C-alpha positions in Angstrom: 107.8 107.1 134.7 109.7 109.3 132.3 108.1 110.3 129.0 109.6 108.3 126.1 109.6 109.6 122.6 109.0 107.0 120.0 111.9 108.3 118.0 114.6 108.6 120.6 115.6 106.3 123.5 118.8 105.4 125.3 119.8 101.9 124.6 122.3 99.3 125.8 124.1 98.4 122.6 125.9 95.2 123.8 122.5 93.7 124.9 121.1 94.7 121.6 123.8 92.8 119.8 123.5 89.8 122.1 119.7 89.5 121.9 119.4 90.8 118.3 116.7 93.2 119.4 116.6 96.7 120.7 117.3 96.7 124.5 116.5 99.8 126.5 119.0 101.0 129.0 116.2 100.7 131.6 115.9 97.0 131.0 119.5 96.0 130.2 121.3 93.7 132.7 124.1 95.0 134.8 126.7 92.9 133.1 125.6 94.3 129.8 125.9 97.9 131.0 129.4 97.1 132.4 130.4 95.5 129.1 129.2 98.6 127.2 131.3 100.8 129.5 134.4 98.7 129.5 134.3 98.1 125.7 133.7 101.7 125.0 136.6 102.8 127.2 139.0 100.4 125.7 138.2 101.4 122.2 138.1 105.0 123.1 141.6 104.7 124.6 142.8 102.7 121.6 141.5 105.3 119.1 143.9 108.1 118.3 142.1 111.4 119.2 144.9 114.0 119.5 143.7 117.2 121.2 140.7 115.7 122.9 140.6 116.4 126.6 139.0 113.3 128.2 139.1 114.8 131.7 137.0 117.7 130.5 134.3 115.6 128.7 131.5 113.9 130.6 130.5 111.2 128.1 128.0 108.5 128.8 128.8 105.1 127.4 125.2 104.4 126.4 124.1 106.0 123.2 120.7 107.5 122.3 118.9 105.5 119.6 117.1 107.7 117.1 114.9 106.2 114.4 116.4 106.1 110.9 113.5 108.3 109.7 114.5 111.0 112.1 118.0 111.1 110.6 116.7 111.1 107.1 114.3 113.9 107.8 117.1 115.9 109.5 119.3 115.6 106.4 116.4 116.6 104.2 115.7 119.6 106.4 119.3 120.6 106.1 119.2 120.4 102.3 116.2 122.8 102.2 117.9 125.0 104.8 121.0 125.4 102.7 119.0 126.2 99.6 116.9 128.8 101.4 119.9 130.5 102.9 121.8 130.6 99.6 118.7 132.0 97.9 118.3 134.8 100.5 122.0 135.7 100.3 121.7 135.9 96.5 118.9 138.4 96.8 120.0 140.3 99.9 120.9 143.5 98.2 118.9 143.3 95.0 115.5 142.2 96.2 114.1 145.6 97.2 110.7 144.0 97.9 112.1 141.7 100.6 114.4 144.5 101.9 116.6 142.2 103.8 119.0 144.9 105.0 116.2 146.7 106.8 115.1 143.5 108.5 118.5 142.7 109.9 120.3 146.0 110.3 124.1 146.1 110.5 126.5 148.8 111.5 127.1 151.1 108.7 130.7 150.2 108.1 129.8 146.5 108.0 127.0 147.1 105.6 129.2 149.2 103.4 131.8 146.4 103.2 129.1 143.8 102.4 127.7 145.9 99.6 131.1 146.1 98.0 131.1 142.6 96.6 133.6 143.2 93.8 135.7 140.1 93.1 134.1 138.0 95.9 132.8 134.5 94.8 129.1 133.9 95.4 128.0 132.5 98.7 126.7 129.3 97.2 130.3 128.4 96.4 131.8 129.5 99.7 129.8 128.1 102.6 132.9 127.6 104.8 133.2 128.1 108.5 135.5 125.4 110.0 135.8 123.6 113.3 132.5 124.0 115.3 133.4 120.9 117.4 133.2 118.7 114.3 136.5 117.0 115.1 135.3 115.9 118.4 132.0 114.6 116.9 133.9 112.7 114.2 135.9 110.8 116.8 132.8 109.9 118.7 131.1 108.6 115.6 134.3 106.6 114.8 134.3 105.0 118.2 130.6 104.2 118.1 131.1 102.8 114.6 133.8 100.6 116.0 131.5 99.3 118.7 128.7 98.5 116.3 130.1 96.2 113.7 127.8 94.5 111.2 125.7 92.5 111.1 123.7 94.1 113.9 120.8 96.5 113.9 122.5 99.7 115.0 125.0 102.0 113.5 126.5 105.4 114.5 124.3 108.4 113.5 127.2 110.1 111.8 130.2 109.3 109.6 133.5 110.5 111.1 135.2 110.5 107.7 132.5 112.6 106.2 132.7 115.1 109.1 136.5 115.4 108.8 136.5 115.6 105.0 133.8 118.3 105.2 135.7 120.3 107.7 139.0 120.1 105.9 137.3 121.0 102.6 137.2 124.6 103.8 141.0 124.8 103.5 143.7 124.3 100.9 145.7 121.5 102.6 148.7 122.3 100.5 149.0 125.6 102.2 149.7 126.4 105.9 146.7 127.2 108.2 146.8 129.8 110.9 144.3 129.9 113.8 143.5 133.4 114.9 142.8 133.5 118.6 140.4 135.9 120.2 138.6 136.1 123.5 138.8 132.6 125.1 141.6 130.2 126.0 140.7 127.2 123.8 143.7 126.2 121.8 141.8 124.0 119.3 144.4 121.3 119.6 142.1 118.7 118.2 141.8 120.6 115.0 145.4 121.5 114.8 146.5 117.9 115.3 143.9 116.7 112.8 145.3 119.1 110.2 148.8 118.0 111.1 147.9 114.4 110.7 146.3 115.1 107.3 148.9 117.4 105.9 152.0 117.2 108.0 151.6 120.9 108.8 150.3 121.9 112.2 148.2 125.1 112.1 149.8 127.9 114.0 148.0 130.0 116.6 148.3 133.7 116.2 146.6 136.7 117.8 145.0 139.6 115.9 147.8 141.9 117.2 150.3 139.7 115.3 148.5 140.2 111.9 149.5 142.8 109.4 148.5 143.8 105.9 151.2 144.2 103.3 150.8 145.5 99.7 150.6 142.7 97.1 150.1 143.7 93.4 149.2 140.1 92.5 146.3 140.0 94.9 142.8 140.9 93.7 142.5 143.2 96.8 146.1 144.6 96.4 147.1 143.3 99.8 148.2 140.0 101.5 148.0 139.0 105.2 151.1 138.3 107.3 151.6 137.6 110.9 154.6 138.5 113.1 156.6 135.5 114.4 159.1 134.9 117.1 161.4 131.9 117.5 160.9 129.9 120.7 162.8 131.4 123.6 163.8 134.4 121.6 162.6 138.0 122.1 163.7 138.9 118.5 160.9 138.8 116.0 161.5 136.8 112.8 160.5 137.9 109.3 156.7 138.1 109.0 155.0 134.9 108.0 152.5 134.8 105.1 149.0 133.9 106.3 147.2 132.1 103.4 144.1 131.0 105.3 142.8 131.4 108.9 140.4 129.7 111.2 138.7 131.9 113.8 137.4 130.4 117.0 134.8 132.9 118.2 133.1 136.1 116.7 135.3 138.2 118.9 138.3 137.3 116.8 136.5 138.6 113.8 135.3 141.7 115.7 138.8 142.5 116.8 140.1 142.8 113.2 140.5 146.2 111.7 138.0 147.3 109.1 140.7 147.5 106.4 141.8 144.0 107.2 138.3 142.7 107.1 137.6 144.4 103.8 140.3 142.4 102.3 139.7 139.2 104.0 109.5 124.5 111.2 111.9 123.1 112.7 113.3 126.5 113.6 112.6 128.2 116.9 111.0 131.6 116.2 113.4 134.5 117.0 112.3 138.1 117.8 115.0 140.6 116.7 115.5 144.1 118.1 113.5 146.7 116.3 111.4 144.1 114.5 107.7 144.0 113.9 107.4 141.0 116.1 109.0 142.9 118.9 106.6 145.8 118.4 103.6 143.4 118.7 105.1 142.1 121.9 105.7 145.5 123.4 102.0 146.4 122.8 100.9 143.9 125.3 103.7 144.5 127.8 102.0 147.0 130.1 99.1 144.7 131.0 101.1 141.5 131.0 101.5 141.1 134.8 104.7 139.1 134.5 103.2 135.9 133.0 104.1 136.0 129.4 107.9 136.3 130.0 107.9 132.8 131.4 107.5 131.4 127.9 110.5 133.2 126.5 114.3 133.1 126.7 116.4 136.2 126.1 119.7 135.4 124.3 122.5 137.8 124.7 123.6 138.9 121.2 126.8 137.4 120.1 127.4 135.4 123.2 128.1 131.7 123.0 127.8 128.5 124.9 124.7 129.7 126.8 126.5 132.6 128.3 124.3 135.5 129.3 121.0 133.8 128.4 118.0 135.1 130.5 115.1 132.8 131.1 111.9 134.7 131.2 110.7 132.7 134.2 113.8 133.7 136.2 113.7 137.5 135.7 111.4 140.0 137.2 108.6 141.7 135.2 110.7 144.9 135.3 113.7 143.1 133.9 111.5 141.5 131.2 110.1 144.8 130.2 113.6 146.3 130.3 114.8 143.7 127.8 111.9 144.3 125.5 112.2 148.1 125.7 115.9 147.9 125.1 115.2 145.9 121.9 113.0 148.5 120.4 116.1 150.2 118.9 117.4 148.1 116.1 120.9 149.6 116.4 123.7 147.7 118.0 124.6 149.3 121.3 128.1 149.3 122.9 127.1 150.3 126.4 124.4 147.7 127.0 123.6 144.0 126.3 121.6 143.4 123.2 119.2 140.4 123.2 117.1 138.4 120.8 114.0 136.6 122.1 112.9 133.1 121.5 110.0 131.1 122.9 111.2 128.7 125.6 111.0 125.2 124.2 109.5 122.8 126.6 111.5 119.6 126.1 110.9 116.0 127.1 112.7 114.8 130.2 115.1 111.8 130.1 116.8 109.7 132.7 120.3 109.6 131.3 122.4 106.6 132.4 125.9 107.9 132.7 127.7 105.0 134.5 127.1 102.3 137.0 125.1 103.8 139.8 124.9 107.2 138.1 121.7 108.3 136.4 120.9 111.9 135.9 117.1 112.1 136.2 114.9 114.7 134.4 117.5 115.6 131.9 116.9 117.7 128.8 118.8 116.9 125.6 120.2 119.3 123.0 121.2 117.9 119.7 123.2 119.1 116.8 124.0 118.0 113.3 127.0 118.9 111.2 127.0 120.5 107.8 130.5 121.4 106.6 130.5 123.4 103.4 126.7 123.1 103.5 126.6 119.3 103.1 124.9 117.3 105.8 127.5 115.2 107.5 125.6 113.6 110.4 124.3 114.0 113.9 126.5 115.2 116.7 126.5 113.6 120.1 123.6 114.8 122.4 124.3 117.2 125.2 122.3 116.4 128.3 121.7 118.0 131.7 119.1 118.6 134.2 119.4 122.4 134.3 117.0 124.8 132.7 119.4 125.2 129.8 122.2 123.0 128.5 125.0 125.4 129.4 128.5 124.2 128.7 129.9 127.0 130.8 129.1 125.1 134.0 129.3 121.6 135.1 127.0 118.6 134.6 126.6 118.6 130.8 126.9 115.0 129.8 127.6 113.9 126.2 125.5 111.0 124.9 126.6 109.4 121.6 123.9 109.0 118.9 123.1 105.9 117.0 120.2 104.9 114.7 118.6 101.7 113.5 120.0 100.2 110.3 116.5 99.3 109.1 113.4 101.4 109.5 111.1 100.1 112.2 108.4 101.1 114.6 110.3 100.0 117.7 110.6 102.6 120.5 114.1 104.1 120.3 116.2 103.9 123.4 119.6 104.6 124.8 121.6 101.5 124.4 124.7 99.9 126.0 126.7 99.0 122.9 128.8 96.1 124.3 125.7 94.5 126.0 123.7 94.9 122.8 126.5 93.3 120.7 126.8 90.4 123.2 123.1 89.7 123.3 122.5 90.4 119.6 119.7 92.7 120.7 119.3 96.2 121.9 119.9 96.5 125.7 119.6 99.7 127.7 122.4 100.6 130.0 120.3 100.3 133.2 119.5 96.8 132.2 123.1 95.9 131.5 125.5 94.3 133.9 128.3 96.4 135.4 130.8 94.3 133.6 129.3 95.1 130.2 129.0 98.8 131.0 132.6 98.8 132.1 133.6 97.0 128.9 131.8 99.5 126.8 133.3 102.4 128.7 136.8 101.0 128.4 136.5 100.3 124.7 134.9 103.7 124.0 137.6 105.6 125.9 140.4 103.7 124.4 139.5 105.1 121.0 139.3 108.6 122.4 142.6 108.3 124.2 144.3 107.3 121.0 143.3 110.6 119.5 144.1 112.7 122.6 147.2 110.8 123.6 145.7 110.1 127.0 143.9 112.3 129.4 145.9 115.5 129.0 143.9 117.0 126.1 140.3 115.9 126.8 137.9 118.8 126.1 135.5 117.7 128.8 135.5 115.9 132.0 135.7 112.1 131.4 132.6 111.2 133.4 130.5 113.3 131.1 131.5 111.3 128.0 129.0 108.5 127.8 129.7 105.4 125.7 125.9 104.6 125.7 124.5 106.1 122.5 121.0 107.3 121.7 119.3 105.1 119.1 117.7 107.3 116.4 115.5 106.2 113.6 116.4 106.4 109.9 113.2 108.4 109.3 114.4 110.9 111.8 117.7 111.2 110.0 116.0 111.5 106.7 113.7 114.2 107.9 116.7 116.0 109.4 118.6 116.0 106.2 115.5 117.1 104.2 115.1 120.0 106.7 118.8 120.9 106.3 118.5 121.0 102.5 115.6 123.4 102.7 117.3 125.5 105.4 120.4 125.7 103.3 118.5 126.9 100.3 116.6 129.4 102.3 119.7 130.9 103.9 121.6 131.0 100.6 118.7 132.9 99.2 118.6 135.3 102.1 122.3 136.0 102.0 122.3 136.6 98.3 119.5 139.2 98.7 120.7 140.6 102.0 121.6 144.1 100.8 119.9 144.1 97.4 116.4 143.2 98.5 115.3 146.5 100.0 111.7 145.4 100.5 112.9 142.5 102.7 115.0 144.9 104.6 117.3 142.2 106.1 119.9 144.6 107.7 117.2 146.3 109.7 115.8 143.0 110.8 119.1 141.7 112.1 121.3 144.6 113.2 125.0 144.2 113.3 127.8 146.5 114.5 128.6 149.2 112.1 132.0 147.8 111.0 130.4 144.4 110.6 127.7 145.7 108.3 130.2 147.6 106.2 132.4 144.5 106.0 129.4 142.4 104.8 128.5 145.0 102.2 132.1 144.9 101.0 132.1 141.1 101.0 128.9 141.1 99.0 130.4 143.4 96.4 133.5 141.3 96.2 131.4 138.2 95.7 129.5 139.8 92.9 132.8 140.7 91.3 134.1 137.2 91.7 137.0 138.3 93.9 135.6 136.3 96.8 133.8 133.0 96.8 129.9 133.2 96.9 128.2 132.2 100.1 126.5 129.2 98.5 128.9 126.3 98.6 131.0 128.0 101.3 128.6 128.5 104.1 131.1 127.2 106.6 130.6 124.6 109.3 127.1 124.7 110.7 125.9 122.9 113.8 122.2 123.6 114.1 120.8 122.9 117.6 117.8 120.6 117.9 115.2 120.6 120.6 112.7 117.7 121.0 109.2 119.1 121.7 107.3 117.3 124.5 104.0 117.2 122.5 105.7 114.9 119.9 103.9 116.6 117.1 107.2 117.3 115.4 110.4 115.3 115.6 112.6 118.3 116.4 112.8 122.1 116.5 115.9 124.0 115.5 116.6 126.9 117.9 119.9 128.2 116.6 122.8 127.5 114.2 126.2 127.4 115.7 128.9 128.6 113.4 130.9 130.6 115.8 134.3 129.0 115.4 136.0 126.7 113.0 135.2 123.2 114.3 131.8 123.5 116.2 132.6 120.2 118.0 132.5 118.3 114.6 135.8 116.7 115.5 134.5 115.5 118.8 131.4 114.1 117.2 133.7 112.2 114.7 135.7 111.0 117.7 132.5 109.7 119.4 131.3 107.9 116.4 134.8 106.5 115.7 134.7 105.0 119.2 131.2 103.6 118.7 132.3 102.1 115.4 135.0 100.0 117.0 134.7 96.2 116.8 134.2 95.8 120.5 131.4 98.3 120.7 129.1 98.3 117.6 126.4 95.7 117.4 126.2 94.3 113.9 122.5 95.4 113.6 123.3 99.1 114.2 124.8 101.8 112.0 126.2 105.2 112.8 124.1 108.2 111.9 127.2 109.9 110.6 130.5 108.6 109.1 133.4 109.6 111.4 135.7 109.6 108.5 133.5 112.0 106.6 133.3 114.2 109.7 137.1 114.3 110.0 137.6 114.8 106.3 135.0 117.6 106.3 137.2 119.6 108.7 140.1 119.6 106.3 137.9 120.3 103.2 137.5 123.7 104.7 141.2 124.4 104.5 143.8 124.3 101.7 146.1 121.4 102.7 149.1 123.0 101.0 148.9 126.1 103.2 149.4 126.5 106.9 146.4 126.9 109.2 146.3 129.8 111.6 143.8 129.8 114.5 142.6 133.3 115.5 142.1 133.4 119.3 142.4 136.0 122.0 145.6 136.3 124.0 143.6 135.5 127.2 142.3 132.3 125.6 145.9 131.4 124.6 147.2 131.9 128.1 144.4 130.2 130.0 143.6 127.2 127.8 147.0 126.2 126.3 146.3 122.5 126.0 142.7 122.3 124.8 143.6 122.2 121.1 146.9 120.3 121.4 145.3 117.0 120.4 143.8 118.4 117.3 147.0 120.2 116.4 148.9 116.9 116.6 146.2 115.2 114.6 146.2 118.0 111.9 150.0 117.8 111.8 149.9 114.1 111.2 147.2 114.5 108.5 148.6 117.5 106.7 152.3 117.5 107.7 151.9 121.0 109.2 150.9 122.0 112.7 148.3 124.7 112.9 149.4 127.9 114.5 147.4 130.1 117.0 147.4 133.9 116.5 145.6 136.6 118.4 143.6 139.4 116.7 146.4 141.8 117.8 148.9 139.8 115.8 147.2 140.1 112.5 148.4 142.6 109.9 147.5 143.3 106.3 150.6 143.7 104.2 151.2 144.0 100.4 152.0 140.7 98.8 152.5 140.0 95.1 151.4 136.3 95.3 148.2 136.9 97.0 112.6 123.5 106.0 111.4 126.6 107.9 108.5 125.4 110.0 111.1 123.5 112.1 113.0 126.7 112.9 112.1 128.3 116.3 111.2 132.0 115.7 113.8 134.3 117.0 113.4 138.0 117.9 116.6 140.1 117.6 117.4 143.5 119.1 115.9 146.4 117.3 113.6 144.3 115.2 110.0 145.0 114.5 109.2 141.7 116.2 110.9 142.9 119.4 108.8 146.1 119.5 105.7 144.0 119.0 106.7 141.7 121.8 107.3 144.6 124.2 103.9 146.0 123.3 102.1 142.7 123.7 103.8 141.6 126.9 104.2 145.0 128.7 101.4 147.1 127.5 98.5 145.0 126.2 99.1 141.8 128.2 98.0 139.6 125.2 101.2 137.6 125.2 102.7 136.1 128.3 106.4 136.3 129.0 106.1 132.9 130.7 106.5 131.2 127.3 109.5 133.2 126.3 113.2 132.5 126.7 116.1 135.0 126.4 119.4 133.9 125.0 122.5 136.1 125.3 123.7 137.1 121.8 126.9 135.4 120.8 127.0 133.4 123.9 127.3 129.6 123.7 126.8 126.3 125.6 123.6 127.6 127.2 125.3 130.1 129.4 123.2 133.1 130.5 119.9 131.8 129.1 116.9 133.3 131.0 113.2 132.4 131.1 110.4 134.9 131.1 108.6 133.2 133.9 111.7 133.6 136.1 112.0 137.3 135.6 110.1 140.1 137.3 107.8 142.2 135.0 110.1 145.2 135.7 113.2 143.3 134.7 111.5 141.9 131.6 110.3 145.3 130.5 113.8 146.8 131.2 115.5 144.1 129.1 113.0 144.4 126.2 113.3 148.2 126.3 117.0 147.9 126.2 116.8 145.5 123.3 114.9 148.0 121.2 118.4 149.3 120.5 119.9 147.1 117.7 123.4 147.9 118.9 124.6 144.6 120.2 128.2 145.6 120.8 129.2 145.4 124.5 131.5 148.2 125.4 134.2 147.8 128.0 132.9 148.1 131.5 129.3 147.8 130.4 127.0 145.4 132.3 124.5 145.3 129.4 123.7 141.9 128.0 122.2 141.8 124.5 119.7 138.9 124.0 117.7 137.2 121.3 114.2 136.0 122.2 112.5 132.8 121.4 109.3 131.0 122.4 109.8 128.3 125.0 109.6 124.8 123.5 108.2 122.2 125.9 110.6 119.4 125.4 109.9 115.7 125.7 111.2 113.6 128.6 112.8 110.2 128.5 114.5 107.9 131.0 118.1 107.7 130.2 121.1 106.0 131.9 123.8 108.6 132.5 126.5 107.0 134.5 127.1 104.6 137.4 126.6 107.3 140.0 123.5 109.0 138.5 122.0 105.8 137.1 118.8 106.2 135.1 117.2 109.7 135.2 114.3 111.5 133.6 116.0 113.6 131.0 115.7 116.2 128.2 117.8 115.7 125.1 119.1 118.3 122.7 120.6 117.2 119.4 122.6 118.8 116.6 123.8 118.0 113.1 126.9 119.2 111.2 127.0 120.9 107.8 130.2 122.0 106.1 129.9 124.4 103.1 126.2 123.7 103.0 126.6 119.9 102.8 124.9 117.8 105.5 127.8 115.7 107.0 126.2 114.0 109.9 124.2 113.9 113.1 126.0 115.5 116.0 126.3 114.4 119.6 123.2 114.5 121.8 123.4 116.6 125.0 121.3 115.3 127.9 120.4 117.0 131.1 118.0 115.8 133.8 114.6 117.2 133.3 114.7 119.4 136.4 117.1 121.6 134.4 115.1 123.8 132.1 117.8 124.1 129.5 120.6 121.8 128.4 123.4 124.1 129.6 126.8 123.0 128.6 128.3 125.9 130.5 127.5 124.2 133.8 129.4 121.1 132.7 126.5 118.9 133.9 125.3 117.8 130.6 125.9 114.3 129.3 127.1 113.8 125.7 125.7 110.8 123.8 126.4 109.6 120.3 123.8 108.0 118.1 123.2 104.8 116.2 120.7 103.6 113.6 119.5 100.1 112.8 121.2 98.8 109.6 119.3 98.8 106.4 
């Protein structure tokens, strides 16, 4: 039997509705499961979701039910998180006791820019960082909300409207938006179409090479940004186009910009940084460690994303482990080698995720997220699930599971539900106890909503089979705790950012090293913020999607291992889409609610932009050429909403030109390259043997979707020591031709296991589940999608593609 958490369980929503009680996917009748699937697919197809690639999304039709208390705690956590971050940012340079710059070192040019804060608004008023998959999540919440109409006991675990509003609050929707494209091929069509839908303007994709600075006496910086343009089918360049606001997809776009252009522009998993004291402690025990300690850690390549480059301590040799720790002793960012941070490997519970009739992915892990556009909690994202060691979206098998929660607080065991069967029975029915007819109905309704947004299968972001209409039922207490955590986290980060350069005692720059030009940029931004030229960090934190792990011991509802804010949407639009599908009349049992408002999720996207200005997406030329259609759906949606279609630009297209008009206990500890903690880890694992690498996980820096995660117990002692040795260097820049992978290090979290219905082929499997929530500009906007993998996978790795995505629901109040 799979281990079932009391707070999270996959349910059959149609059976829940029919029986007026929570029905586990494991006990739901076949016809209820079919009804869930068919209803979901119909609503998904009927819901406009422009830019969403259904073929590329493996979504289960049966959501994960999370207790209401979990959702509440998540939101409260986020509120604390925002306050903490704003507080730290406020004291970054001035708090010499904390000495934040020394604790997170940056490259000298980046630090110099950050210190020059003249004219830049304070962080607390500028928490923006759009996209981050928020559009996708908003749609999923909208679908799940459509499936769970009142009066039933479930609701989506996020509000699509809140997510969208939070995302769009980052922008002035009266102005065009440009999307600056960098290293990958994602076209962010879902965001562009959303902006177009809201404003009538579709954001335009541009590359960094197309950008240019021009003098502008009316600008506070003396310059304005333009991009070169060319009429379709013409080789002749038109007059440069003014770039008022941009959305960047990945950090590479930011890194590709010139310095001059940049100058003007508890529940936490412990993390060991390069050169930190924690690393030094680890290094002291490394020599006598005998390859055991590394198994408890994961090395994360610095600045990698989607799981790319992560090293599991259990999968690398002792020599490799020692190499990583030794490399992290130097806190500087290196160009010729991979920089890592260390985190303990979180042992997560296993779930059997029901994907479809006859398809259950056993032993899946789940990775969750929540959204916080502009720092405001917006709701849970769908869960990402998979049976790999990490939920790596780079590969196949990552199944998305929608998230739902109970409308009223209760002590019932949460389960994955089949929405259509739950609605039919007026109870809560799990997908594996639902009829094939009900599952098919849920799937059809669910996908009909998604297809409305994506205009069919052409622009689905994930393979269709990995988009499950069966949400996870979460408790209201979980949501409440999540939001409390976020509020604390936001406060903490705001505080750290404010003190980053000024608090010399904290020494933040030395504790989290950045590339030189990045540190100079941040110093300049800090100075501009002090001088009210730029917005402050607080209130403009961007679009966060913290990743949530579910510890197997059940002592804590969740652990946050990282915050995704790499690119504008962060899947918030996909979460909104999931919840929109779950909220459709044919899907949502009247007793359930959504843990996030799909409208709020969608609106959150556009709150990050000025609707009166065009939107430009900054993406690499390689990304533009290889993934032309991924963002088409969002571009159309944005064009319908704003009246303007976003435009994609590459870093090479950007130019600066003159222009006259211009709660911490939940956080998993993370060790970064060059930090004191990394030196300590190298000592303890390689020299003293007092800490075992078997409980450590390595995550590639700036990777995403679980790609490249490595476990200490899978590495040889030599490899472990080599990696740690390499990570002593805080230089996390990867030079051309270099095979170096920078990591961050975290302790391994043993995750809980649950039996979840994945799809008809996999059926019910023992799974791990990873959650997330979204926050835009510091505001909690909703629970994100759950990602579920079979428990045989150590991580919920979206890079493999074999992670199911589930929405959430909550029992109505």
